[in-house]
A tleap script that builds the chain and sets N, CA, C and O, in Angstrom:
source leaprc.protein.ff14SB
mol = sequence {
  NMET THR THR ARG PRO MET PRO LEU SER ASP
  GLY PHE GLU LEU ARG PHE GLU SER LEU PHE
  GLN SER GLY ARG ALA LEU ALA PHE PRO CYS
  ASP ALA GLN GLY ASP VAL SER LEU ASP ALA
  LEU SER ASP ARG ALA ARG GLN ASN TYR LEU
  PHE ALA ARG ALA VAL VAL GLY ARG ASP TYR
  ALA THR PRO ILE VAL LEU ARG CYS CARG
}
set mol.1.N position { -35.869 6.766 -16.927 }
set mol.1.CA position { -34.913 5.512 -16.530 }
set mol.1.C position { -34.674 5.613 -14.952 }
set mol.1.O position { -34.366 6.544 -14.209 }
set mol.2.N position { -35.058 3.710 -14.683 }
set mol.2.CA position { -35.035 3.678 -13.289 }
set mol.2.C position { -33.962 2.757 -13.205 }
set mol.2.O position { -33.660 1.892 -14.027 }
set mol.3.N position { -33.228 3.127 -11.758 }
set mol.3.CA position { -32.055 1.906 -11.676 }
set mol.3.C position { -32.580 0.976 -10.658 }
set mol.3.O position { -32.629 1.323 -9.478 }
set mol.4.N position { -32.938 -0.079 -11.013 }
set mol.4.CA position { -33.766 -0.949 -9.878 }
set mol.4.C position { -32.206 -1.831 -9.047 }
set mol.4.O position { -31.777 -2.928 -9.403 }
set mol.5.N position { -31.802 -1.231 -8.265 }
set mol.5.CA position { -30.648 -2.419 -7.448 }
set mol.5.C position { -31.331 -3.485 -6.593 }
set mol.5.O position { -32.467 -3.531 -6.120 }
set mol.6.N position { -30.023 -4.552 -6.524 }
set mol.6.CA position { -30.571 -5.374 -5.538 }
set mol.6.C position { -30.811 -4.903 -4.594 }
set mol.6.O position { -29.996 -4.162 -4.044 }
set mol.7.N position { -32.227 -5.213 -3.982 }
set mol.7.CA position { -32.702 -5.281 -2.127 }
set mol.7.C position { -31.421 -5.885 -1.292 }
set mol.7.O position { -30.696 -6.871 -1.419 }
set mol.8.N position { -31.489 -5.101 -0.639 }
set mol.8.CA position { -30.522 -5.217 0.632 }
set mol.8.C position { -31.277 -6.000 1.776 }
set mol.8.O position { -32.506 -5.933 1.732 }
set mol.9.N position { -30.542 -6.943 3.086 }
set mol.9.CA position { -31.569 -7.503 3.507 }
set mol.9.C position { -32.697 -6.697 4.337 }
set mol.9.O position { -33.857 -6.988 4.628 }
set mol.10.N position { -32.140 -5.915 4.520 }
set mol.10.CA position { -33.319 -4.792 5.252 }
set mol.10.C position { -34.941 -4.561 4.370 }
set mol.10.O position { -36.061 -4.369 4.844 }
set mol.11.N position { -34.570 -4.654 3.207 }
set mol.11.CA position { -35.020 -4.225 2.375 }
set mol.11.C position { -35.903 -2.795 2.061 }
set mol.11.O position { -37.074 -2.615 1.728 }
set mol.12.N position { -34.895 -1.973 2.301 }
set mol.12.CA position { -35.695 -0.343 1.468 }
set mol.12.C position { -34.521 0.242 0.743 }
set mol.12.O position { -33.315 0.088 0.938 }
set mol.13.N position { -35.170 0.949 -0.138 }
set mol.13.CA position { -34.305 1.774 -0.682 }
set mol.13.C position { -34.653 3.086 -0.809 }
set mol.13.O position { -35.776 3.552 -0.619 }
set mol.14.N position { -33.478 3.786 -1.198 }
set mol.14.CA position { -33.620 5.292 -1.082 }
set mol.14.C position { -34.209 5.870 -2.651 }
set mol.14.O position { -34.160 5.174 -3.665 }
set mol.15.N position { -34.467 6.527 -2.632 }
set mol.15.CA position { -35.055 6.731 -4.178 }
set mol.15.C position { -35.673 8.256 -4.390 }
set mol.15.O position { -36.396 8.898 -3.627 }
set mol.16.N position { -35.173 8.592 -5.607 }
set mol.16.CA position { -35.205 10.306 -5.781 }
set mol.16.C position { -35.719 10.196 -7.075 }
set mol.16.O position { -35.445 9.458 -8.022 }
set mol.17.N position { -36.722 11.315 -6.859 }
set mol.17.CA position { -37.823 11.037 -8.209 }
set mol.17.C position { -37.402 12.181 -9.036 }
set mol.17.O position { -37.076 13.199 -8.426 }
set mol.18.N position { -37.356 12.183 -10.295 }
set mol.18.CA position { -36.769 13.294 -11.126 }
set mol.18.C position { -38.020 14.121 -10.693 }
set mol.18.O position { -39.020 13.611 -10.187 }
set mol.19.N position { -37.804 15.892 -11.028 }
set mol.19.CA position { -38.653 17.049 -10.510 }
set mol.19.C position { -38.950 16.906 -12.136 }
set mol.19.O position { -40.143 17.177 -12.268 }
set mol.20.N position { -38.526 16.678 -13.086 }
set mol.20.CA position { -38.987 17.016 -14.796 }
set mol.20.C position { -39.701 16.080 -15.423 }
set mol.20.O position { -40.559 16.520 -16.188 }
set mol.21.N position { -39.585 14.639 -15.309 }
set mol.21.CA position { -39.597 13.525 -15.949 }
set mol.21.C position { -40.684 12.623 -14.843 }
set mol.21.O position { -40.148 11.806 -14.095 }
set mol.22.N position { -42.051 12.789 -14.786 }
set mol.22.CA position { -42.361 12.024 -14.435 }
set mol.22.C position { -42.650 10.563 -14.998 }
set mol.22.O position { -43.007 10.157 -16.104 }
set mol.23.N position { -42.219 9.660 -13.252 }
set mol.23.CA position { -41.762 8.077 -13.622 }
set mol.23.C position { -40.158 7.900 -13.455 }
set mol.23.O position { -39.630 6.880 -13.014 }
set mol.24.N position { -39.579 8.886 -13.816 }
set mol.24.CA position { -38.138 9.024 -13.884 }
set mol.24.C position { -37.839 8.764 -12.736 }
set mol.24.O position { -38.631 9.260 -11.935 }
set mol.25.N position { -36.724 7.978 -12.123 }
set mol.25.CA position { -36.297 8.019 -10.718 }
set mol.25.C position { -34.715 6.889 -10.553 }
set mol.25.O position { -34.415 5.924 -11.256 }
set mol.26.N position { -33.776 7.629 -9.075 }
set mol.26.CA position { -32.811 6.603 -9.023 }
set mol.26.C position { -33.308 5.756 -8.247 }
set mol.26.O position { -34.138 6.468 -7.683 }
set mol.27.N position { -33.434 4.584 -7.720 }
set mol.27.CA position { -33.136 4.030 -6.440 }
set mol.27.C position { -31.724 3.126 -6.299 }
set mol.27.O position { -30.942 2.463 -6.980 }
set mol.28.N position { -32.017 3.684 -4.605 }
set mol.28.CA position { -30.339 2.369 -4.370 }
set mol.28.C position { -30.785 2.071 -3.079 }
set mol.28.O position { -31.335 2.811 -2.263 }
set mol.29.N position { -30.436 0.734 -2.988 }
set mol.29.CA position { -30.764 -0.116 -1.682 }
set mol.29.C position { -29.969 0.882 -0.403 }
set mol.29.O position { -28.835 1.357 -0.468 }
set mol.30.N position { -31.066 1.025 0.859 }
set mol.30.CA position { -30.189 1.289 2.021 }
set mol.30.C position { -31.175 0.738 3.136 }
set mol.30.O position { -32.112 -0.023 2.892 }
set mol.31.N position { -30.821 1.252 4.469 }
set mol.31.CA position { -31.238 0.951 5.385 }
set mol.31.C position { -32.507 1.978 5.796 }
set mol.31.O position { -32.780 3.100 5.370 }
set mol.32.N position { -33.040 1.295 6.606 }
set mol.32.CA position { -34.303 1.987 7.594 }
set mol.32.C position { -34.244 3.770 7.777 }
set mol.32.O position { -35.090 4.659 7.864 }
set mol.33.N position { -32.963 3.711 7.776 }
set mol.33.CA position { -32.346 5.135 8.194 }
set mol.33.C position { -32.076 5.859 6.593 }
set mol.33.O position { -31.803 7.054 6.707 }
set mol.34.N position { -32.094 5.506 5.555 }
set mol.34.CA position { -31.660 5.689 4.540 }
set mol.34.C position { -30.512 6.526 3.964 }
set mol.34.O position { -30.343 7.435 3.151 }
set mol.35.N position { -29.553 5.466 5.113 }
set mol.35.CA position { -27.966 4.898 4.475 }
set mol.35.C position { -27.682 4.264 3.764 }
set mol.35.O position { -27.739 3.102 4.165 }
set mol.36.N position { -27.164 4.420 2.197 }
set mol.36.CA position { -26.716 3.966 1.810 }
set mol.36.C position { -25.233 3.184 1.805 }
set mol.36.O position { -24.396 4.000 2.190 }
set mol.37.N position { -24.809 2.301 1.599 }
set mol.37.CA position { -23.739 1.659 1.190 }
set mol.37.C position { -22.710 1.606 0.278 }
set mol.37.O position { -22.509 0.625 -0.437 }
set mol.38.N position { -21.804 2.975 0.259 }
set mol.38.CA position { -21.076 2.881 -1.090 }
set mol.38.C position { -20.751 1.448 -1.830 }
set mol.38.O position { -21.170 0.958 -2.879 }
set mol.39.N position { -19.627 0.888 -0.624 }
set mol.39.CA position { -18.321 -0.302 -0.994 }
set mol.39.C position { -19.824 -1.254 -1.633 }
set mol.39.O position { -19.539 -2.235 -2.319 }
set mol.40.N position { -21.120 -1.007 -1.440 }
set mol.40.CA position { -21.803 -2.097 -2.182 }
set mol.40.C position { -22.162 -1.628 -3.575 }
set mol.40.O position { -22.047 -2.283 -4.612 }
set mol.41.N position { -22.408 -0.958 -3.501 }
set mol.41.CA position { -23.050 -0.472 -4.690 }
set mol.41.C position { -21.754 -0.688 -6.441 }
set mol.41.O position { -20.601 -1.061 -6.222 }
set mol.42.N position { -22.057 -0.493 -7.457 }
set mol.42.CA position { -21.227 -0.793 -8.440 }
set mol.42.C position { -20.687 0.185 -8.451 }
set mol.42.O position { -21.038 1.146 -7.766 }
set mol.43.N position { -19.691 0.179 -9.239 }
set mol.43.CA position { -18.917 1.858 -9.879 }
set mol.43.C position { -20.139 2.974 -10.285 }
set mol.43.O position { -20.251 4.072 -9.740 }
set mol.44.N position { -20.985 2.483 -11.305 }
set mol.44.CA position { -22.020 2.851 -12.167 }
set mol.44.C position { -23.177 4.040 -11.231 }
set mol.44.O position { -23.484 5.232 -11.229 }
set mol.45.N position { -23.500 2.763 -10.517 }
set mol.45.CA position { -24.356 2.943 -9.103 }
set mol.45.C position { -23.633 3.829 -8.262 }
set mol.45.O position { -24.375 4.616 -7.675 }
set mol.46.N position { -22.637 3.931 -8.059 }
set mol.46.CA position { -21.961 4.821 -6.763 }
set mol.46.C position { -21.779 6.618 -7.671 }
set mol.46.O position { -21.688 7.724 -7.139 }
set mol.47.N position { -21.786 6.250 -9.154 }
set mol.47.CA position { -21.543 7.789 -9.643 }
set mol.47.C position { -23.204 8.277 -9.705 }
set mol.47.O position { -23.404 9.457 -9.419 }
set mol.48.N position { -24.135 7.618 -9.984 }
set mol.48.CA position { -25.480 7.861 -10.208 }
set mol.48.C position { -25.869 8.314 -8.715 }
set mol.48.O position { -26.223 9.483 -8.561 }
set mol.49.N position { -25.841 7.785 -8.039 }
set mol.49.CA position { -26.527 7.688 -6.367 }
set mol.49.C position { -25.604 9.507 -6.240 }
set mol.49.O position { -26.192 10.528 -5.884 }
set mol.50.N position { -24.171 9.441 -6.621 }
set mol.50.CA position { -23.438 10.919 -5.957 }
set mol.50.C position { -24.012 12.010 -7.139 }
set mol.50.O position { -24.183 13.189 -6.830 }
set mol.51.N position { -24.142 11.783 -7.775 }
set mol.51.CA position { -24.571 12.941 -8.749 }
set mol.51.C position { -26.102 12.938 -8.613 }
set mol.51.O position { -26.679 13.923 -9.072 }
set mol.52.N position { -26.842 11.967 -8.047 }
set mol.52.CA position { -28.574 12.464 -7.217 }
set mol.52.C position { -28.497 13.259 -6.143 }
set mol.52.O position { -29.445 13.946 -5.762 }
set mol.53.N position { -27.118 13.214 -5.455 }
set mol.53.CA position { -27.065 13.707 -3.844 }
set mol.53.C position { -26.439 14.859 -4.453 }
set mol.53.O position { -26.092 15.580 -3.518 }
set mol.54.N position { -26.055 15.502 -5.786 }
set mol.54.CA position { -25.369 16.413 -5.634 }
set mol.54.C position { -26.541 17.909 -6.351 }
set mol.54.O position { -26.398 19.119 -6.176 }
set mol.55.N position { -27.958 16.931 -7.394 }
set mol.55.CA position { -28.527 17.920 -7.532 }
set mol.55.C position { -29.337 17.682 -7.674 }
set mol.55.O position { -29.936 17.802 -8.743 }
set mol.56.N position { -30.023 16.938 -6.028 }
set mol.56.CA position { -31.203 18.099 -5.246 }
set mol.56.C position { -31.771 18.948 -5.734 }
set mol.56.O position { -31.076 19.652 -6.469 }
set mol.57.N position { -33.214 19.321 -5.611 }
set mol.57.CA position { -33.723 20.407 -5.686 }
set mol.57.C position { -33.313 21.154 -7.240 }
set mol.57.O position { -33.748 22.200 -7.721 }
set mol.58.N position { -32.398 20.265 -7.744 }
set mol.58.CA position { -32.082 21.088 -9.566 }
set mol.58.C position { -32.932 20.032 -10.610 }
set mol.58.O position { -33.969 20.164 -11.259 }
set mol.59.N position { -32.225 19.227 -10.481 }
set mol.59.CA position { -32.629 17.670 -10.933 }
set mol.59.C position { -34.149 16.901 -10.489 }
set mol.59.O position { -35.145 16.563 -11.129 }
set mol.60.N position { -33.636 16.809 -8.679 }
set mol.60.CA position { -34.081 15.487 -8.210 }
set mol.60.C position { -34.515 16.112 -6.867 }
set mol.60.O position { -33.929 16.904 -6.130 }
set mol.61.N position { -36.253 15.253 -6.730 }
set mol.61.CA position { -36.436 15.799 -5.337 }
set mol.61.C position { -36.004 15.124 -3.954 }
set mol.61.O position { -36.073 13.899 -3.857 }
set mol.62.N position { -35.588 15.851 -2.955 }
set mol.62.CA position { -35.234 15.230 -2.218 }
set mol.62.C position { -35.860 13.849 -1.842 }
set mol.62.O position { -37.057 13.565 -1.785 }
set mol.63.N position { -34.327 12.726 -1.496 }
set mol.63.CA position { -34.971 11.374 -1.482 }
set mol.63.C position { -35.852 11.116 -0.551 }
set mol.63.O position { -35.693 11.657 0.543 }
set mol.64.N position { -36.959 10.252 -0.759 }
set mol.64.CA position { -37.496 9.282 0.374 }
set mol.64.C position { -37.274 7.683 0.467 }
set mol.64.O position { -37.078 6.993 -0.534 }
set mol.65.N position { -37.330 7.154 1.841 }
set mol.65.CA position { -37.175 5.707 1.870 }
set mol.65.C position { -38.055 5.596 1.653 }
set mol.65.O position { -38.905 6.485 1.595 }
set mol.66.N position { -38.285 3.712 1.312 }
set mol.66.CA position { -39.089 3.471 0.615 }
set mol.66.C position { -38.815 1.831 1.180 }
set mol.66.O position { -37.712 1.308 1.020 }
set mol.67.N position { -39.470 1.415 1.565 }
set mol.67.CA position { -39.634 -0.589 1.508 }
set mol.67.C position { -39.793 -1.600 0.741 }
set mol.67.O position { -40.866 -2.140 0.473 }
set mol.68.N position { -38.907 -1.845 0.422 }
set mol.68.CA position { -38.970 -2.578 -1.009 }
set mol.68.C position { -40.346 -3.725 -0.742 }
set mol.68.O position { -40.655 -4.092 0.392 }
set mol.69.N position { -40.967 -4.123 -1.818 }
set mol.69.CA position { -42.244 -4.356 -1.821 }
set mol.69.C position { -41.355 -6.696 -1.624 }
set mol.69.O position { -42.132 -7.649 -1.562 }
savepdb mol mol.pdb
quit
């Protein structure tokens, strides 16, 4: 399952790739430095973001910043 957020005007996303399921990832709008505005996220997206951060190295890889298409 991939979370596809609405991109910010900066056009970047912070992407957490699953370590165990190819193609599975969580992605969140961010700025060029990878900073995510928690206030701009829905409650569910905020919960997913905090979960992904907590399980980096166990369930998800270290996040990467990608420019949105």
